[in-house]
N, C-alpha and C positions, 0 to 999 in steps of 0.2 A: 064597644072598646076594641081597638085593633091589637094585634099581637106584635110586640117588638121583635126585631131580628133575634134569632137564637143566640148568637154570640155577643149580643148587647147585655146579656145577663152576667153579673159579676158573681164569682164563686167564693163562698165563705165556708170554713170548716173549723171544727175543733177536734178533728180526727175521730169523733164519735158519731156526729151527725153532720149534715151539710145544709146550706141554704143558698138560694139564688136570688139576687137583687136586680130588679128591672131598672131600665134607664130613668124612670120617673121616681126612683127611690123606694119602690114597694118591694118587700120580700114576697115573692110569689111561689116559692118552693121551700118547704121545710118539713122534714120527716122526724117523727119521734116513735119510740124512744131512741132510735139509732137510724143510720142512713138507709137501712133496708126496711124501715118501718113505715107506719101510716103517715101519709102526707097530710098534715093538718092545715097547711097552706098550700094550695094547688091551683092558684089562678093561672099559673103557667099553662095549664091544660084546659081551663074553662074560665072565661072572663066573668061569668055570671055567678056560678056556685062554688068556684074553687077555693075561695078564701085567700086573704092577703093581709100583710102588715104594712100599710102605706105610711109614708112619712114625707111631708111636703112643707115648703116654705112659701107663703103667699107671694105672688109676683114673679116666681121663677119655677115654671113647671118641670124643668129638667136641669138637675145640677151637673156641673162638671165633676169628673170622677177620676181617681187614680188609686192604686194600691200604695200604702206607705212602703217605702223601699224595704225589700227583703222580708215581707210579711204577707199574710192573708187578711190584713186589716184594710178596709175600704175607707178612703177619705172622700167626702162629698163637699162641694163648694157651691153655695147659692149666691147669686148676685141679683139684687132687687133694686127698684128705684129708691127704696127707703133704707136699705142697709145690706150688709153682707153677713153670711153665716157659714161656718164650717162644721162638719160633723164626721163621726166615725161609726161604721157598722162593722161588727165582728162577732164571732163565736168565741167566747173567752176560753183561754188556755193558760196553763202554768207548767213550769218544768216538772218532769216526773222522775222516774228511776229506770233501771235497766229493764224492768218488766214492761213498763209503759213510759217511754221517754218523754212524751208530751201528754199531759193530763187535761181532760176536758173539765171545765167548770159547769157545764150544762146550763149555760146562759147565753141567749142572744141579746147583745147589748147595742143600743142605738143612742148616740149622744150628739147634741147640736149646741153650738155656742155662737152667739152673736158677736161678730168682730167689729162692725161699725153700724151706726144708726140703730134702727129698731126693726125687728123681723117678727112675723107671726108664724108660729110653728103649729102644725096639726098632724096628729097621728091617728090612724084608724086601724084597729085590730079586729079582724073577723075570722077566727079559726073555724074550720069546717072539717071535723074528723071524718074518717072513712073515705079519704080522698074526695072530700067535698060533699059527701052524702048526708052528713048530719050537722044541723045547726047546734049551737051551744048557747046557754045562758050564762050570765056573769053574776058573781056575788062578791061582796067585800069579805076579805079574810086576812087577818094578821097584818093589817095595814096595807094590803095590796088587793089584787083582784084575781079570783079563781075562775077559770073557764070551764064551767060545768063539771063533768066527771073526768076531764082530761088531766094530764099532769102539768098543764100550762098555768103559770102564775105570773102576773105582771105587777111590777112596781114602777112607779113614776112620780116625779115631782111636778108634773103638769096637772092642772085641774081636769077632772074626768067626768064624762057624762055617758049615758047609754042610749043607743038607738037600736032596739031589737037585739040581735046578736052581735052588734058592733060596739066595741068600746072606743070612745072618742076621747083623746087627750089633746088639749090645745091651749095655747097661751102666747103672750107677747114677750119677747126677750129684747132687752136693751144691751148695748155694747158691753161685753164682759160677762153677761149672764149665760147660763147653760140650762139645758133641759136634758133629762136622762130617762130612758125607758129600758128596763131590764125584763126580758121574758125568759123565765126559768122553765125548763121542760122536763125536770126530773121529779116534780111533785113537791118541791120545797120552795119556800118564798125567797127570792133573791134579795140581797141586802143593798138597798139604794145607796147607802153611804159608801159601799165598796166600788161604785161604778168607775170612778176615775182610776183607782188602783188596778181594777181588772183590765181596763183599757191599756194602761201603761205596761202591765205585766204581760199581757198578750203580745203587744208589739215586741217587747224585749225577748220573750220566749221564741217567737219566730225568727227574730234577727240573730239570736244566739244559735239557733239551729242552722240557719243559712250560713253563718260564719264558720261553721265546721268544715265547709267545703273549701278546698284549696285550688279549685279549678279556675284558671285565669286565661284559658286558651280561647279559641275561636268562639265567637258569639256567647261569651261568658254570661252576660246579663240575661240573654234569652234562655240559655241553659238553666240558669239559676231560677228563673220564674217557672220553668217547666218542672224543675225539681220540687219547688214549693207546692205546685199543683198536685204532683204525685204524692207528696207527704200528706197533703190534705185529703187525698183519696184513700190513704192507708188507715185501716180501722184500728183504733187504739187497743182493743181487747185481744185481738188475735194477730195483727200485722197483715191481714188480708188486704188486697188492693181492689177497690171498686173500679170496674171498667169505666163507669161514669156515675154521677150522683143522681141521675134522672131516669125516668121511664117515658117511653112513647113520644119523644121528640122525633118528628118524622124524617125519614130519609127522602121522602118526596112529599112536598107540601100538599095537603088535601088527600094524600094516599093512605094506604094501609100498612106500609112498611114501618111499623112503630113497635119498638121492642123495649123491654125492661133490661137495663144494663147495670143495675145495682148489685152486681155479682163479680166474682173473681174468675177470669178466664186464664187458664194455664198458659196460653200462648204468650202472655205478658211476662212469664216467669224469668227467663234468662235475661231479657232486656232490663227488667227491673233490678235484678241482682247486680248486673254489670253497672247500671247507672248509679245505684246506691253506693257501691264500693268505689267506683271510679271517682265519684264526687265527694268522697270522704264521709259517707254515712253508713259505716260498717255496722253500727248497732241495729239500724233498721233492716239492713241486709240479712243479718243473722235472724231477726225475728221473722222475716218473711220466709226464710229457708225452713225454719222450724214449723211454720204453718204448712208449707208444702209437704214436709216429711210426715206431719200428722195426717194429712190426707192420704199419703202413700200407705200409711199403716191401716187405714180404715176403709179405703175404697179399692175394690178390685172387681171388675175392671175400672179404670179411671174415667170419671165423667169429664166432659170438656170444661165444665164450669161448676162452681159451688158458691153458696152464700158466704157472707163474711164471717159467719159462725161455723162454717164447715158443712152446712146443709142448705137445701133450697126450699123455697116456699111453694105453696100450691098455686098453680096457674089459674088466672081468671081474667075476664074482661070487665071493664067498668062502664056500662052503657050510659050512666047518668052524666058522664063527662063528654063534652063535645070534642075534646082534643085540641091540640095546638093548631090554630088556623083551620079548624074543621077536619083535622087528620084523625080518623077513627079506624079501628077501635083503640082505646087506651087499655094497655095490658099491664098486669102485675104477674111476676113470675116469667120464666123463660123456657120454652119448650125444647131449646137446644140441649138441655141437660139429658134428654132421652136419646140423643144421637151418639153414634160411634164415630169418634174423630181421632184417628191414630196419631195425628200430629201432636196431640196432648203428651204422649209419652216422650217424644223427642224434645219438646220444650222443657219438660221437667228434668230429664237427664242432662240436657244442655245446661240448665240452671245449676244442677248438682256439680257438674264438671267445673263450671265457672267458680262456684263456691269453694270447691276443694282446691283449685289452683290458687285462689286468692287468700284462703285462710288455712288450709290443711286441717280442718276441724271435723270432717266427717268421721263418725265412729263406725265400728264394725256393725253394730246393731242398725244404724241408719243405712249403711250400705246394703244390709240384708233386705231392707224394705225396698230399696231402689232396684236391687238385683232381681227381685221378683217381677218387676215391670219390664226389665230388659228381657227376661225369659218369656214373658207374654208376647212381646213383639218378635222374638226369635221363632215363636210358633205361629204367629198370625201375620207375618210380614207380607204374605202373598194374597191376603184377603182384601176386598174392596171396603170402602167406608163412605161416610157422608161428606168428607172433605172439610176444609177449614171454614167455609163460608155458610154452612148450615143451609145449603140448597135443598129445596124440597125435591124428592124424586128418589129413584133407586140408588143403591150404593154403586160407586164406580172406583176405578183405580186412579185416584187423583194424584197428580205428580207431586204436589206439595206434601201430601200425606206420605208418599213414598220417600221423598227426600228427608222428612222429619223422622221417619222410621229408620232410615240410614243413620241419622244423627243419634237416635236412641241406641242403636247397636254400636256405633262408633264410640260414643262417650261411655257406654257401659263397659266395653273392652278396655278402654283407657283407664277408667276409674278402678277396675279390678286390678290392673297393674300398679297404679298409684297406691292402692290400699293393700297390696301384697296378698290378694285373695287367690291362692293357688287352687282352690276348689271350683272357681267360676269357670264355665265352659267358654273361655275367651276365644279359643281357636274356632269353635263352632260359630260364635257370634261374628267373628271376622269373616269367615267363609260366606255367611249369609249376607253380611254387610257388603262384601265385594261383589257377590252375585247380584244384589239389589242395585248397586251402583251401575253395573253393566246393563242391567235391565232398564233402568231409568234412561240411560243414554240411548239405548236402542228403541224404546217404546215411548219415552217421554219427550224426545226431541224429534220434531217432524221436519225433514229436509225441505219438503214442499212449502211449508209455512215459513220456514226459516227461523224457528223459535221453539223453545220448550212450550208445551201446550198444557191445557187444563187437566186433561186425563188421557190415559192410554187410548189410542184409536180415535182420538178427537182432533179437530183442527181449531178448537176454540182457545183463545188467549186467556191467561189468568195472571194478574200481577203478583200473586203470592209467590210465583217462581223466582221473583227478584231476590228471594232469600238464598238462592243457590250459592252465590259467592259469599254471602254474609255468614253462612254456617260452615264454609270450607269444603263444600261438595265439589266445586270446581274453582280454579283461580278466576279472579275478576276480569282478567283480560283474555280468557279463553274465547275463541271465536264464536262458539255457540252461545255463551253468556252475552257477548257484545251484540250479536244478532238479535237475541231475545230482547235486550234493552231497547234496541231501535224499533223492533216490531211493536212492542208495547207502547212506546211513545207515539208511534205513527197511528196505531189502530185504537188505542184505549184513551187517548187524550181528548178532553172536552174543552180545554182552554190552556193557555200557557201554564205549565207546571202542574196542571190538574189532570189526573188520570183515574179512570174507573178501575175497579178490581177485575171486572169481566163484562162481557156483553151477552153471555149465554142465557138461555131461558132457565130461570131459577124457580119456576112454578108460582110466581107471585105477579099480580098485576102491576103495571107501571114500571118505572125504573128509578134507580138511585143516582146520586151524584158521584163526584170524584171522592175516592176513599183515601183519606189523608195519611193513614198508616203506609199505604203503598206509595204515595207520593214521596214521603220522606225516605222510604226504603229505596226508591229510585235514585234519590240523591246519594245514598250510600253506595249503591251499585255503580253509579257513574264514577264516584271517587275510586272504587276498586278497579274500575276499567281504565283508570288513568285519565279520565276526562274531568279534571277538577274545575275548570272554568265553567263548564256546563252545569256541574253539580252546584257550584256556588251561586250561579244565577237562579237555578231552580229553588235552592234553599231560601234565598232572599225574597223571591216572589211568594213562596209559601208563608214565610214568617210575616211578610207585609200584610197578608190578609187578616191577621189577628188584631191589628190595631194596637193602641197603647197599653191595653190591659194584658196582652200576651196570652190570651186563652184560645184554645183550639177545639173545635167540635170534632165529630166523627167524619163528616163529609162536607163538601162544598159543591154548589151548583156551578154552571158555566160562568155565571156573573160573579162568582166568588162568595155568594151568599151562603151562610151556614146552614147545614142540614144535620139531622141526627142528634143523638144525645150529647150533652155538653156540660163541662169540658170532658174530653175523652182521654183516658189514660194512655191507650196505645198510641195515639197521635203524639202526645208529649214524649213518650218513650222513644218512638222512632225519630222524633226531632233531636233528642239528646244523642242518640246513636249517630245520626247524620252529622251533627256538629262535631262530635268526637272524631269521626272519620275525616271530616274536612280539616280539623285541627292537626291530626296526625299526617295528613297528606302534605301539609305545609312544613312539617318538620319530621321527616321520616326517620331520622336517626334517634329521635327522643324516645326513651322507653315509655310505654303507655299503660302497662299493667293489665292489659286485656287477656282474655283466655286464648291460649294458642290453639290454632286449628291444624290438623294434619291432613295430608292428602290421603285418598283411599288406598289402603294396602301399604301404608308407610307409617313409620313412627316418627318421621321428621316433620316439624312444624313448617307450614308453607306460608303463613301469614298471621296477622293479628286481627282479632275481632275487637274493634275499638269502641 
């Protein structure tokens, strides 16, 4: 069996766990008891032992697919010589409350209805716990089927037979007849009679959530789809954001650049808060800020990433899996948690600043937690770190890390004033901030290269410095920013609109593709440089790669093929930021509600973060 393209997989979520559905209608990725848990269906990473929940209609090997508008409910359509059928795939949800605005029903639901003629439906469910390591046996229980010692329970109105560890459900449907399969993953038997109501309530819940946004500006439909993806990647119990729902989808096909991204990276923080509030989802924005503040209370120093429950899992490799298209090893856990990444502090303080400007709700106790981390960077600002890209090797003075340290000190000083904290050492923070600003301009910009570089005393380019104008470190039309934009486009591009994050030796074999976060940040940088037409062209090219489902992975190759984990939160976050910047550029006088940025050493805002 061959592997489908990475971005041909459709993303489902109930905000507690996630699933990916392949183009042939098989669920090939499904983790229990939550998104960071055991993949009981993992054919995505091994066609032989991974386990899958296949669903097919005879005579049509590949259905046409789309999301129901403004939902994470997948609609399938099968056209056969004998008839047509439509179906829905979803992880069921219902409206919640302030604590959990969307509630998971803990059921993966698959429904097929014959529209015309007669169709033959077949489902095959082969769970393999332990990421494919362990087969299961089935037994009848309470009118349904129990998968061994797992929490999986299946209910269906199709006739069932067993072939080893595979449960087969199949039958013929005439026009107007339906078949339903409900896979519960919380240890309780799903109610087959509730299938239709679960489906309709799930669609309504997602549509009601999407309707809360009042954004009607540039690329509104694309922005809305990205917002739904981000909501699906947000964990219901804590508000944490998964970087992606998958592990070990390769950055290089057949290579070893395979990582577990089922964690929260703090560098997504400010972008997520801005997106949620700007698009009308303040409730989720508040939940995510509370999650960040809880980490600030319990972590010192800050780790660059955490699990969705606020901790990380043990790192291991899974040698029994062959990996996507032979890309090994398959990894669980992420070693980056052990690195020192000073940009983490800047992203969290930037998020706190955005939150305070938009809500005014930070308390004195919460500020005390944040203030401790500003003090940390006031003491450690001149130290090297591992940088934002988790490069193997010695610590260096990475320019991105220095810029985000500047952000930490800048936002800390401004927050102290907003919160009337007269005991905070704001003058000291400002002195260090301004000294760091001067140092970055002196050592981070290389006149011979004609660009900001990856690290002090290097000549290597790094697309992460595109954030320099986006965080207000320099104006977007500063000649050094403009020169950096042009050098990155000239030297890091691998195809139109596709740029790598760097070409430096990162201690790993092989090479990765274009990094989509940086591609969309290039769009924003072009807008702030006053080059809107170029930005619009680049945005359209990038969005065009995603196809009708609107899902973006971490990276793309020169041919536009998807690479890396999928769908990727920071790609969708940067897409939203770029769209909002393009929207604002088309109507500069309209208030946008973004966080004001100030120039170094000044209290006057110089621009908007849109």
